[in-house]
Structures are given as C-alpha cells and as structure tokens.
N, C-alpha and C positions, 0 to 999 in steps of 0.2 A: 685494902680498897678494894671492892668485888670489881669485877671485869664487866664495865658494861657497854664492851665491842663484841658480850655473845661469848666471854670465855663459859669456864669452866661452870662459877659461879654467878655469872652474871643473866638476864632474861635474853633467851633465844629471839632472833627476831626470824622470823617467816620470808624465808629467800624464795624474791619471785611474785609473791603477790600483790598486785597495784593497791594503792590507797585508795580510800573512798571518794578522793578528789579526782584521781586517773581514771577510776572506775565508772562515773558522772560522767565526765569528759565522753569516755569510747561509745558511752550507750549514746550519747547526744552526737557524736559525730556518726554512730550509727543510724542513729533516727533522721537525719538532717541526708544520710544516704540511700535511705528506705525512701523517704520522699523524693528526698531529687529525682531515682527512677523511677516512683510513677509518677511524676510530672513531667518527666521524658516522654514518658509512653500516653501519658492522655493527652502531650503537647499536639503530636500527632494527630491524635482522633477529633482531636479540639479542631485545628487547621483546616481538618478532612471538612469535618463539620460543615465549618465557616465559610469554608470556599464552594461547599454543594450548594447549600442555601443562597448563598451571594448570587451563582449562576440560574436560581429555580428547579433544582434536580434534583434537591433533598429526601423525593422520595428511591431515587436511586442508592441512594447512600441509604438509607433506611433499611431497605430491602434487602440489596447483597449483605450489611453487614448484619443484619436480623437472621438470614439466612446459612449463613456463619457462623456465629456464637449457635444457633438449632443444631447445625451440623454437628460443631464439635462437641458439644454437650451429651447428644444426642448418643452418636458412637464412641466418643471419649467414656461416657459411665457405661456403655455397654459390653465396650472390651475391658474397663478397669475391674468391672460386675463378673464378667465370666472368666476374667484370671481369678480373680479376688475368691470367688467361690470354689472352683477347682482346688486353688490350695489352703483354704478353708475346709472342703472334702478332703482332700487330703491328710490335713493332719488328723481331722475326726476321725479318720478310719485306720488310724495310726495301731500296730498291733500294739497288747497292755507288757509284753516285755519282747525286750531285743535279744538274738539267739549273741551266747558269749563266745565271740569269734572275734578275732586280732579290728578286722573290716567294722565289725562293730563299737570296740571298745574306742577306736579313733575318732568312729561319728561321735562319739559321747562328749567328745570335748566341744565341738562343733554345736552341738545339741547343748550342749550347758552354757556355753557362749554366747548362742541370741535366744536364750529362755525367756531373759528377760524384757528382749525390746521385740518379741513377736507379731507383739498389736503394731510395734510403727513399721517394722519390715515388712509387713501385708500391704501397710497404708502406703508406707512409699511405691513399694513395688506395683500395686494398683497404679498411684493414682501418675506414676510415669508410664507405663506402657497407655492408661489413660488421653495422657498429657501427646503421648506422639499417635496415637491412633485416632485424636479429636482435630489435632493440627495436619491431619492428611485429610480425612473430612472435609474440615471447613475448604479444603482447596476443591474439592468438587458441586461446588456450588454453584456452577453453569450447569452440570450435567443433574440434578436435583432440580431446575427451577424447567429446565425445559422436556423430564420425565413429568412434573406431574403439572404442566403448561402446556405439552403436546397437543399439535395439531394435526390432523391425518391429511395427509398427503392425495388422499386419492386416486392414488396410482399404487398398483402390485408390484409385486417381484415377481419374473414369472418360474421360479422354480418351487416356492413354499407358500405363494400367491398370499403373502399378508402386507398391508400397506407398510409404506417404504418408510412411516411414521416409527413403525419398531424398528426398523434398523438405528434409524437418525435419530430417535428419543429416549427409546426403553431399553434398547439392549445395551449401551453405553450403560445405564444406569443397574439392572440387571449384574451386569459384570464387576462393576464396584461393587458390590451385593457381596456378589460370590469372592473377590479378591478380598474382602473383609473378612467374612466370614472362613475363609482360608487362611489368614491374618492371626486371629484368634482360635481356631481349633490348634493351629502350632503351635500359639503362646501360654493355652493351657495342657497340652500335653507336658509341654517340656514343664512347664512349672509344678505341675503334678508329679510329674516323671521325680522331678528333683526332691521334691518334698516325703512324696513315700521312699526314699532311697536315705534321704535323711534320718527319717525316722523309724527305718526297718523292714515298711512294708515292699523294698527292692532291693535285691543281693544279689553280689556280683561275685564274690570269693566264697560268700558262708556257705558249708554244708546245706542237702536239705533242699527245699522246694527255694525257685529264684522269686517268689512273689507270693504273696497272701492273698487270698482269695478275694478279698475287698480289693486288692490295689487291682489284681486282676479284672475286675471288672470292672472298676473305675476309669481304666487306660483303656478296656475294650472298646466303651459307651465314646469313649474319645476320637477313637482309631476309624471306630463306626463312623460316627460324624462326620469324620474328614472325608470317608471314600464314600459317604452318601453327597458329600459337595463334590466331589472329582462326577461321581453320576452326575451330576447338575448340568456341571461344567461341559461334561460329554455330549449333551441335551442341546447347551449354549452352542457349543462349537458346531453345529449340525446347521444353524442359524446362519453362524460366522461366516461359514464356506461362501456365499450371497456377497461378505464385507471383504473379505483374505483379497492380499494383497500376494503374487506368485511373479515370481522370474517366469516370462515366456518368449521364447526368441521375435512374435512377432510386434513385439511392443515390449516398451518400460513403462514398470505400475502398475500389469494389469491384475485387476479388480473381478473378484466375482469366480462361481462355478466355471472349474474346466472337466473334457470327459473323465479326466482321471476321479475329479474332485465329488461328480455326480452320480461315477460308477464304481467306485472303488473308496475315496475315504466316506460317505455319506453310510453308505450302511455300515463302515467298520466302526462310524458313532455310535450306530443306534444298535448296533450287535456290545459294545464296549458300555455302552451307556446302561443295557440290563445286566451286564456281568458284576456290575460295579453296583446295581442295586441289593443283588443276589448277594455279594461280598460284603455288603452294608449290615446285611437281615443275619449274616453268620459270626459279623463282630459282636450285635447289640444282643445275639441269645449266648454269648458267653457269661452274661447275668445269670441264668440257668446252669448254665453244662460245668462254669469256671474252669473251661479248658479250652489253649488258647490253637491247637490241630486243626480243626475246623479255618476259623478264620485265615490262618497261614497260609493254607491251600489253596482259600479263598482269593486272598488278594494275590497269593502267588500266579494262582491262573490270570486277573489281572492284570498283573505286569505283562506276563507272557505274551496275551493276546493283544495288549498294547504293540508290543514287540511286531508281531506276526500279523495283524489284521491291521492297525495304523501304522505301519513302518512298512513291512514289506509286502504285503498283498499291494498295495498300489501303486511301489515300486514295480510290480511285477505286471499289471494292465498298463504301463507306462512303456513298461519296454514289450512287451510282448501284442500289445492291441492298438495303441496310441500311435506310437511312432512309423511302425512300417507304413502305417495311412492315416499320419496326422492331420490334412485338411478335411480329409471326409468326419472325421470323429469329431474334430473342433469347430468347424462349419458350423451348427446350431447353438455355437457357447460364443462363439465370435459373435453370430449376430444379436444375439440380445447383450453385450456389451457393448456392442456400435449403438443400438438403440439408446441404453439405460444413461452411454457416455453423451450421446449428444442432446438427449434431455438435461441431464445434468448440468449442463455446462452451457445453456439457450443456445447451443447452435445446427438442434433439431430441425429449423425453416431455413439455414441457409440455401439459398440460389449460387445453381454453379450451370455457367451456362460455355456453351463453347464457344472459344473469340481466334480466329486466325490470327490475330499479331501482325498483316501485313497492309498495308492499306486497296481500300478495292478503288481509289482514284488514281488511275495514273497521271493525268494534269492536276500536279496537285497547287495550281497556284488556284484550282476553285478554292482550294479548302481556307485561304488565306482567312475566309470569312467564321468559317466553322470553327476555327482556333480560338475565337474570343468567346464565344457561345460553348465550349469543353471545357474552362476552367479559369478561372481567376488564380493567376499566378503568382503565389507570393512568393516574390524576391528578396523581401526584407525575412532575413531566417531569424526567428527568435531566440535561438539557440546561439547566435553568434553578436549579435548587435550589441548587448548589451553595456561593452565598454563605450559603445557610443551615447548608451540613454546614460551613463555615467559619465562621459566626457562633458556632453552636451546640457543634461539637465538633474545634473547631481544637486549640482549648485554648493555644498556645503560637504567636508569630510564625513560630517558625522550623519550625511544622508547615504544609501546605496539602494543596491539595484540586484534582484537573485540574476545566479551567470542563465538561467534557463529562465527569458520572458514567455510570455503565454499569449494564446492566440485566442480572439474573443470576436464576435458580431457585433459592429455597431452600428448606426444609420451615419450615413457620408452627408455633405450637405445636400445632394441630390435625393435625397428623404431614401435611397436603397442603402442597403443593410453590404457591410464591406467587411473583407478579413483584414481584422485590427491587431496589433502585436500590441502586447499593455505591461505595464508594468507599474510596482507600487514604489514609490519614495520613502523607503522604509527607515527606522533608527540606525542606525551603525556607529555603536559603543567604540567602533576600535580608532574610530574618527576623530571623537574629542577629544579639541585640545589640550584637555588639564584632566590627569583621570582624581579623581578622589570622590568619596563615597558621597557627598551631595551631587555633585555635578554627574553623579553614575547612577544615580537613584531617584533625584529628586527634580533638576534642570532639565536635564535631556530624557524627557518620556516617551519621543513620541517621534513619528514620520510626518509625513504632508503632501499628501496629492496624489492623482495618479497622472502617471506619461502615455502617451499611446500615441502609436504612428499609425500611417494605412502600412499596409501588407505589400499592397502590389506594386509601391512606387517609390522612387527613391529620386532626390535632388542632392546633384553633386556628390553621389556616391552615398551620402547617409537619408536616412529614414525622414519622413515630410510626416515630422509631428501634426497631430489632429488633437493634444490636451498636452499642454507643455508649461513652463513658468513656475514660477513662485512669488502668491499664491497659485493654483493653475487655472488657465484659463485655456477654452477652447471650444470644441462643439462638444461637450460632455452636460454642459449650463453647469447650474448652482448641485452642490452637492456638501456633505460632511468630508472635510480632506483630510480630517485628525487622524493617524493612523496610530491606536495603542495596542494594538493585537495583530500581529503579521507574523511571515515564517523567519525572519529576522531577529524577531524580537524574543529572547530569550532568557532577559534575566526579567529581576522584578521591579514592579517603580510604585516610588509609594506619591502619591497625587490626591491635590483639593482640599492638603493643610495651608498653612504658614507660607512652606516656599511656594512661590513662582516657577511656572515652567517657563523652557524656551520654544515661544511657539512655530518660527522660525525668522530668520534674519534678512535685512534687505539691505540698501544703502542709507537706509536714516537707523540701521541699527537692531537690536535684538528685540524683536514682536515678545513681549509677555504674555500668558495665560493663564489659566486655573480650569483643571479635569473638572467637569458638570456631566460625565458620561453616566455616573452615578452605581457605575459597577465596583469590583471589588470590594475587600473586606473592611470593615471600619475598625481603623485604629484608635478609637478613643478610650476603650477598657483597655484598662492594665495587665488583666488576665490574657486577652487578645493578643497585645503587646511584647508579653514575657514567655506569650506561648509561639508565636513567631522568632527573635531572639532566640530563641531556642533551637526551630526549626530550621531555620536559614540559617544559625549561627553567625549569627552578628546581632552582639550583643547591646549594640550601640541604639537601636530599633528600642530598646527596653530605654533608655535614659533622653536622646535625643531631643534637643529644643525645637529642631525643624520638623515636627510631630508633634500636632496639636491638634486642639478641634474640626473632624472634616475629613482630618487624613485617612486615606484607603490605599491598601496595596493592592498592588495588580500584577497576578501572577497567574502561572499556566495559561501564556499567552500566544501559544501559537495558535493556530488552527486548530491542525494534525490532537494538538494533546487537548485542546478543550473539548474534540469532539469525540475524544478516546476515553476520556473520563466519564461524562454526563452518559455517554452509551456502550459501556466496555465490551458487549456483546456484539461488537460490531466489529467488522475489519476494515483497515482505512487504507485509504487511496495515496500510494504513493505521493500526489500533488496535488496540492489545495492551488485554486487558480481566484483572484480577484475579479470582480465586476459590480459596475459602480449601478445600482437598483435601490429606484425610490428616493434618490436624494441621497443616497446612502452607500458607503463602498463596505461590498459582503463578499467575502470568500464563501468559496462555492466548496464542498468536502463530499465527493463520491464517497459513498462506506456501503461493506456487503454483510452478506450472509452467506455465511460456508457454514457444511460438516463433514464431515469424515463417513459417515454410515449410507451414500447412497448404495442400493447394489446393484452390481454388475457394471458402477461408472468407473474407469480408470482414476488413479490419481495424480496429482501433479503439484509439486515444492513451488509457493505462488515464489517465492524469493526467485528461484532459476527463470522461471517464466515469465515475469515480469521485468529483468535485466536487460538493458541494453546500452548502448553505447552513450547514451547520455548517463546513464545510472555511475556507470564507470568509473567515468571522466567527471563527473559534475557533484559536490554534495548537496549541491540545492534541490535535487531530484532526486529519494529515495524509494525503495524499492517495498513492496507491500508483502508484510507479515513474512520474513525471510527465512523462515524453518518451516512455516506451517506447511501441513500435507493436507489437501483435500480435494473431495470430488464430486462439489455438488456448490455453485458460489450464483448470486445474484447481486446486480446493484441493486436496491432492494429499498435504500435510505438515500434521497438526498440531504447535505446541512448546510445549513450558513452559520456564518460566526462574524457580527458585526464588528468590522475594525476597529469602532470608536468606542461602543461600550460592551465588546467581547460576547455580548445576548448569542445563546446557542441555540438554533432552530433546525429541528430534525420533523421530516418530511417523510412518509409513505409514497415511495417510487411505485416497487412490485406491488401490484393491488393484490395477487394471487399467491404470493410467497405463503408458502406454509412456515420457513421458519421464522421467517419476520412477526407473520402472526403468532404462534407462539413466545416472542419474547416482547411485544407488545399484551400478552394475558399479563406474562411475569412483569410488568413496569408500567402498566396501565397511565394514561396519561403521558405520556413522553414521545410520543412521535404523533406530529400530528397529521389529518389525511389527506392525501395530493390534490381534494379540491383547497385545499389553503393556500396554497402555491399562485402568487402572483403573478399575472399576466406578465410584467416587467421581469422578475425572476423567471420567468418561465423563458425568456428570450436570451438565455444566457445560456442555461442548462447543457449539456454536453454529455455525448458518450463518454465513458472513460477511458482514460489510454491503458489503465492495469487491464481492467477487465478483455479490453481488447486483445491486450498480448497473452492471455491466458488461454482466452479462444482460436487464436492464431495458430500458437504453439499446437494446439490439439489440433485443429482444421489439417496441420501438414500429413496427419496420416486416417482423421476422421473425416473430410470428405467424401470419403467412398462411403456406401452404402448396403454392398456387397460383403457378404463374407472372403467367399474365392479373393474377390482385388484384394482386400484386407491381408489374406494372410501370403498372399505373393508378394507382397509391396513392391508392387512394380508402383504404385500409384504413390510412394513417400516421399512430402517436400522436406521443404528447410526455410526456415529462415534466411536468408542471405545475412552474410557480416555489413555492419557499414563500410562502403568503399569508400569514403572521404574521411574516415577515423584511422588510424591507427591502433586503435586498441583490440580489433580482432572480435567487438560483440557485435549483437545482434541490430541490424539495423533500426531504426527508432520509428515505426507510424507516426506521421504527419496531419496535422489539419489543412483541410480544403475544400474552398468550393469546389465544386465540378459536376461534370454532369457522366451518368453511365449511359452506357448504349440502351437505346429502354426509356432512359426518364425523358421529363420533356422542360427539364428548365435545372438548373444548378442548384446541387443541393451539399450543405455544407455536411460533409464525410471527411470522417477517419478512415486512411487508407495504408497498406504496405504489398511487398511484394514473397514473391515464394520464387523457389528455383529446386531443381530433381538436388536429389542425395547426394551429394560426390561432383557437382556440380553448377556449372554457371551463369548457363542458360535458364530466361525464363520461362516455372513452368505454369505460373498463377497470379494476375492478381488481384485483390483483396480490398473491397470497400464497406464500411457499414453509415447507415445515414446517423448522424450524430445530433442535427437538430432535435433538441426536446420535444421543440411543439409541431414536428413535422408529425404526418399520420404513419410512416415509413420509420421512423424514430425505430432504432435498432436491428434496421432492415440490414442481412449482412449477404453481400453478395460477389461472388466468385466471376473472375473471369478465366478461364480454366484453357490456356495455349495447348494446339495440339502438339503430341507425340514425334510426330512426323517430319518435323519440322522446328529448325531450332530460330528463336528470339533470341536478340540479344539483354540477358540481365544486367541488374546495376551494375556491378562488378565488372563487366566486360564490355559496356558504356562507359564508365569510368576509365578501363586500359585503354581505350581505344582515343578518349577524351587526352589521354596521356601522352600516347605514339604520334599524335598527328604532329609532322612536322611543323606544321604553320602553329600549328597554336603551343606545341613547345617554346618554339621561340619567342611567341609573345609572353607565356610564364617566365621565362628568363628574365626577359625585361623589366615585366612586375618584380619579380624578385630582385630587381638592381638595389645596392647600397643594402642598408640593413632593414628593406621591405621585408615583410612573408605573404603566403598565399595560404587562404583559408578557403579550403571549399564550403559552399552550402548546403541544405537539404537537397536531393536528387529528388525533384516532381515527376512521378507519373502518370498519366493522365493518359484512357482511351481515347481513340481518333479514326472515324473510317477506319474501322478493324486494323490499324495500327494505334503505335505506341509510343509516344509523344512524351522524350524526356527534358526537363529546363531544371536547370542549375543555375544560381547565382554565385561568381568566383568575388573573393573580396579579400582587399591588398590592406593589410595589416603595415602604416607606414612606421619608418623609426619615432624614436622621443616617447608622444602619447598613446602610440598603437594602435591607433584608430582605425576598427575596419570600416573600408569604403566599399562599397558595390561598384566595379570597376568592368567588369566583364559579366556576360549571360552566355550558358552555353545553350544549345538549342539541339540537339537530334531524332529525326525523323527517319523511321529505315534507316537507308544506305547514307544520308546524307545530316551532317552537323556543320553549325556553326558560331562561329565563337564572337562575338559583336559587342562593340560598348552598350547596349540598352536590347529589352528584351523586344523589342518592337523591332530592331535592326536585324538583329535572330531570326525572325519568324519570317521578316522578310526577305532574309537570302534564302529561306528554304522554301516558303511559298509563293515569294514572291510579292511584292510589295500590295497595301490596300487598295480598292478600285478609291478614284475620286471621288464617290459620292461617300464611302465610309475612312478613309482616309485621314487621318487628322492633320490639325498641319503645323509644317516641319517634314524636315527630311530626315529625321531621326536624332540627330545634331541637335535637339532645340532652337535649329532658324528656322524664321516664319519664312513660307512659300513667298514667291516674287511677287510683284504688283508694277503698273503703268506708271508711277509719280517717278521722278528720275533718283531724286532724293533719298528716296526708298532703297531703291535698286544699290545706290552707292552705298548705301550703310549696309545691304546685304554683300553684297560683293564684300566689304572689307571684313565684316563678320565669317564671311566664310574661309578666307586669307590667315584672318585671325585661328579657325578650329585647325585650317589645315596646318599653322605652324604648330601649331599644340600635341596632333598628334605626331608633327616631326620629331618633334623635343620629347617625346615620351617613346618614340625609336630611337634617336639617337644619346644614348649614356643610358638611360634618361636623363635628361636635362632638365632640373626640375626648375632651376630657377627660367628659363625659357620658357618651361610651359607655365609657370604663374605668371608670368608676363604678355602670351599668347591670352589664356584667359581673361586678364583685365583687359586687354584690347577685345576682347570678344563681347564683353559685358555693357563696352562703352559705344562697341559698334550695334549688337542687340539693342539699346537704348535708346540710340539717334534713330534704328529705322521704327525703334515703337513710334519717338516722338511725331516723325515726319508721319507714320501711315495716319495716328489718331488727326494731324492738321489735314492732310491730304480723306479722309472722311468724315471731317468737318465740310470742308469746300462742298465736299460730292453731295452732304445733308443737305449744304444752303440752296445748290442749286436744281436740287432734286424737289425742294420746299419751292421753292420758285415758280419752278413747272408747274408743281402742284398745285397753288396758286391760280397758274392763270386757266389750265385746266377747268378749276370750278366757279371762275369766273366767267369760263368762255360758257362752259353749263349751265349757269344761272341767268345768263342773259337771254341763252336759248328756250 
C-alpha cells in the first residue's frame, strides 16, 4: 500500500499553508478589523461634527478641520517631495561603476537586496516623513490663522519700530517655516548622503577620491541651503531679541532687549548674518569649482565667529561695561520694559495715590455714620457657607452645591441692589439612591433652582435666604429652574425619549418631566447611536429600549467645556458664575485673548499667578491655563451658557483688542458685538478674578513708573498669604460693595492687599471697579501707605486678634466639645484715612458640622471689638448710632422700651432670657441651658410684639377720635 501519510511513495502535503477556507476567514477578519478601525476614527470625527452642529458653531469645526487638513497635506507633501526628490537625485547621480574594494563588495549585498523594492522603499520613506511633518504642521493651525488674519496693533516697538502685530502674529509663523526648512534640509542631507554612500558616490575606506563630483555638488547645495537658512535665522534672531526672556536680577521673566542685547548681541547677529550669506554662496559655488576647500573654510569661520562674536563678545560687554555701572546702562531699557508691560497687561492707567493709614478724626464716635457709607460689609462668606446651603436647601441627596459659592448683585425688597451669595442646586450623581445605567443617565438628569442669601445679614448665625425651597420661591421671580448644564454636571444624559426624568420630589412624591430644551444630539439615527456607543464605550446605547424617538444625548455640559469647545482660541477663566437673566439661569464665563509675543513686556505663568488659598484647597475653583506663559492678556470676551438649553453666546467685550479682531476674522459670525448684551445681563457682568490676580501680581513690581526705583527694588511688594488659611497660599481677592476715597458712593469692587517683600505690615490696598455697567469699570486704584510708618497688614491683624486674651478665651469657649472655629474673609475697607478690618467668625458644631456665624471681629487703628453682631462690634469701637439713625433694638434683637406696662414686662423677661443664654455660653458652654434660654427669649419677644401691637391699636383709635373731633370743630367754624 502506498503511504498516504506523506511517505516516500505517497503525496506530500505542503506544511504550514492554510486551507482555502482558513484563508477566506483570515481575509474576512482582516477586512472587518480594517472596517472597525475606520469606523472608530469616523465615530470620533462624526460625533464631534454632530456636537458642533447642535450648538450652532459648525463653522468653528469646519474652519479648524480644514486648516489642519490643509497644513497637513501642504507641508506633508513638501517634506515628502523634498526627501523623495533628493533620494531619487542621489540614485540618479550614482557612479556607473563602483570601485573594487572590500567596502563596496560588502555594500553590493545591500544594493542587490533592495534592488527589487527600490520604488516601494522610496514610497515608504517619503510617506513616513510626510506623515510626521504633516502632523507637526497641523498642530500649527493657530499660528497660521493668526498670521493670515493678523490685525495691526497700531503700536510700535521702541527698538525696531515695527508694529506689535509683527511679533505677535508674523514672527511665530516665520519661525515655524524656518524650523520646517531646517528639518527638511537635514532629512534631505541624511537621505542623500546614505544613498550616495550605498551606490558608491561617497566612500569612507576606499582608496582614491572620497566623493564623486556629482555627490560633492549635490551635498554642497544641501549644505548651502542649510547655511542660508542659518543666515535667515540670524536675521530673525535680531527681532527675536525684543521678545526674548532672560535672567535679570531686577525681575523674574524679564522680556526684551537689555544693554548687552542692543550693543553686543544685535550687532553680532547682523555680522553673523553676513558671514552666513557668504558661507552659503561658497557652498553653492562647488557646483562649478568641485572642491570643498573654500566652503569648509567659510563654515569654520562662521562657527568661530558664532563663538567669539555671538558668545564671548557679549560676555565681555556685560562684565566690563554693564556690571560696573548697571543702573545707568540698564535704565533706558528698563523704562521700555516698564511701559510695555503696563500696556500689555492693562495696568498702565492704574491710579496710585498716597494714603496715611491713620484716622484723621480723633473722636471716633463721629465716624459711626460714615462706616455704613464706607461699605456693605459682607459677613456671609461664600467660601464657608456652602455646607449651610446644603443642609438647609439641598432637599435631596442627589442635589449639591459647589464648595465655593458666588457673589452677585440683586435688588432687595426696597429696590436697592445688595451683595448676594448665590449657588445652584445642581445634580450630584453621587447621592442617587440606587446606581444603574438608567438612573444615572435617564432618570436623574438635572438640578433644580437657585438658592440665594443676603450677603450682609445673618439670622441665628445662618444666612437670610432670599431665594429658597423646591421649587424655588423668593425675590427672583419666575424663571426656568431646571439645570441641565452646570459645573458639577460632568457625565452625559439621554433625555426627551420614552423614559421620563425625575424633575424634583416633594411631599407628594416624584414629579416626572421630559426635556424640551432642544439641545443635544438626536439619537434617532442608528449611525449616531453606534457612533456614540463606540465613542462613550457604552454598547447599551446601541440597543437599549429606553432610547427611542425624540431621544437626545447631552454631553460637554460644564460651562467651561462648552466655551472652550466653541472658541478654542480663548483662554477660559477658572470660575464660571450663575445669574438669573431674562427668566433663565445663565452661566457667565469670562474669556481671555493672550499672546506671548508682545515686545518688551515681561512674561507671567497664568497657573502660578491665578493660584491662591481657594484654588489650593477646593476643587471647584480651577486655575486658568496652568503652564501657559503669556505677556499680553485681555478680558476680550464675555460668554454665557444657558443652564437649560446649553446655548453658548460669545460677546465682544474689549472692542479695541487686536488679538480678538484677528480671531473674529478667522472665525466670522461666532462673536456677537458688545451692543448685543442685554441690560439685564449687563447688570450681572463683573470684573474677572483671574485677570485681577494676574494684574495684582504684576503690580507688585510694576506699580512704579521710573526705572531707577524699579532697579533699586526698594518698592517691591508681595501678595500676602491668607491669614485665615493654613495652606500658605496667597490671599484671594474678594468682591465687596465699597467706597474708595474720592468716590461719591459705593461701587461693586474687587479688592486685595499688598505687603512689603519679606514683611507683614501693609504696603498698599488695591481695588478695581468690578461693575460692568459702571463708567469706571476696570479702573484700578491703589492706596499706597507711607514707608515711614507701619500699618498692620492682614497677618498682623489676625495675629493680634488671636493673641488677645479676652478674644482667645471666648474662642476657647466656642471651640468647646467637638465644635470648631472657621474664620471668614478678612475684609479691608478704607475709612477716614485709616483702614477698617472686618472678619466674620463661624462655629462648626458637632454632628451636621453646620457653620454658624457667631462672632464678628472689627479692628480700626488700635481698637478691636469681638462681638455677636457687626453692629455691636462697630458700636463698641465707634459708639452707638445717633437716635435718628440707630435701628430698633440694642444689638440683641430685643425691641426698644415702651410706656406700656405689659410690653415693659415682656421686654424685661426677654432681657433676662438673653442674659441667661450668654451665661450659658460662658459656662462650659452649657448648650442645653442655652437652648432653653433661646426658647424663653423667643416667647418673650413674641409676647412683647403682641402687646406692642395692641398698644399701637389703642393709640391709633385715640388718635383717630381726636382727629375726628378736630375735624368736626373745624367744620363748624
């Protein structure tokens, strides 16, 4: 029998070759894998397009995408063509016969090995370098758009007298082109040299000439191009000196020319440019001379010149001309830096005035009325009372408030605007009773309502709410209360379909609703569902029965995310804040235009300058652009995000900013004119904190305007650390309605303090008018205290407060049990030549850890008061208000006396109850006795109020009878 198993006489089976079915299966799997990869890439692109179309900013997507694609293909093809052409040319210029040597014999194997694949190898190499170059160029889409759409600044630099737009828009693009040229030349040089070597044009060990004439000419031209590009680099470096950062002991992040730059580096760059041009011509001349001798000599001369002229000579100038007389030499350049930096950061109009820091009036009792005019003291700290909002107004565990609330202005019942602490009852999925996909993404989809409280009042230690409950009611009137877009809303929701959402809950149970806002992306299309299932890694989106006709997916839901997406050319402020505008909740987002190319303006790192004690301890406040270094910034755009529909609106705020005008040319019809801002919205716009923090950091050095003072560093300030926070970070600025010296009435302001470097006494007090509708909006005022005297700074005030024995003993009592003390914002207000400090003190009790306002610290001059209420503390320092202005009561909440015996008895009982409560606080404290006394106090006050009402009615009846009698007598006469 023949051996069927593959023996000597049987048929041989080819081992390792798969069967036809297996090959077909492998091909099918390969095709499916390729289709899967293609659809994965398509899904990301498609969902981005759908999102931009849903927010009506599709032009941003198309402009950005087309620019990236254009740059990718143009520069990718240029790089691929350059490298491929030089490889082809080197191959074409190969010698017909290779020298018979061991070197060439070993290379023959490689030549023979790649011979069948030369075209494919050339294609692969050129495509690879093209893809890398194209991807790098696509990342420069901002640089390209700014260059092609650049708008002039109409300001010229003091050295070269070129418009600032050249440095901000043109120079970055020229540098990119130069970098691309260097990369292309180096790659071409490497590729050409390797090809020449492989085919015998270049030899390393072979006898005779090391290079053929053709190879010499080819490589010389490439070297000449490289040297020519170096000449261009030297020329651009001349202008780059105006935006060059350098170490300078007078300041950090110095930008611009100094004496050594103008008198050594600048002429050196010009000389090196000329040498490089000559050297490039020598390399090009090898096409005729066929010798490397002169080009090599020229290149060596250029390198030597770069070392001597570009490095050694400036060092000699610095050592022997500048250092012996630095102030005189550097003063003109420092003056240019001062002017440019102040202009670039918008601090050139800062008003600096002297301020004594001591009261002009000896009799402080006469100032009691002026205190109320000086400021609306905000004793409710938005950075502390969030737990109170949560405990009193959260209503359900799936609602939450940010750690830091916001301060805005709303009219009170008397029609006057008042500082208001405001927060939104946003959705907090961590509190959902039962987590599953339906609950997290279909049922619990939104928050509900605004909660607001007076900033200047407290009742029982708690905020006095002006907007409260669920659904909300209060002073804000009717508005759309549902919050689908907010700072805590970081996951997607699917709304509008067959699955009902939970609107809110009350005593009658859950209230269902369906979203009617019209935002989001429609999921009716199966392609859309598949794309989102893949993009979000949620396969249930593809087949879930909870998704049906009308279902829409909402994502990118935080205000910052939405504004960043529709305006990727803006830098977004770290804190968006809500406002009720036109019957809607609107998130207001401040956005900045920046550049790193303003000549002579010193740079700053935004992440460092916008960090403070709040950003260090609370995740709800973010710093802006952590590592972004800039030397020009403008709050050029005010943006709004509708909390219900997610609609994004961009408004031109700075109408003179050339950077914004440039971007508006690049992205037309995306930014609305300033005139489109409604009056209602204008009432809630304010000066942004992050810009203020950047400006205050610069003003620690740039408040001076003469170079000599700047160089001596005798007037350098620092932003003090927050004395109420142990993080050791800068004190945050705060919003407050206050009146600066020279102002006729209070203005909504943003304020901060400065101390001298290395000291704790006060150096200056800074404010900016923060109310957008004010004619002085953005006006920066600095009160500079005299250096001959010392005025206590924030840290010293806090230290004196903590070291006072009477206050310390009270604090110790308040800390009794498991209670803790938390200090509120230390407010500083100018008053009659002196400075008034006000600080609320909160007590967090056990259990709920609810912060309650229990004491208020007031310091003015050498006098300090630590009382239960602000009025009591002010009365202690300045004396009680005059009878005409003193409000009813004695600071305890007890009404004034009366002639009615019932009322008098009730008031006496109330006073006894109040005194008993105070004794209970001091003894232990005894909280049970304190609660009993408070109950007795409330009952006595209620009796007094009822008795007083009856007395007033009787008095009114008697007055009416007398009036009738007088009227009758008058009629008879």
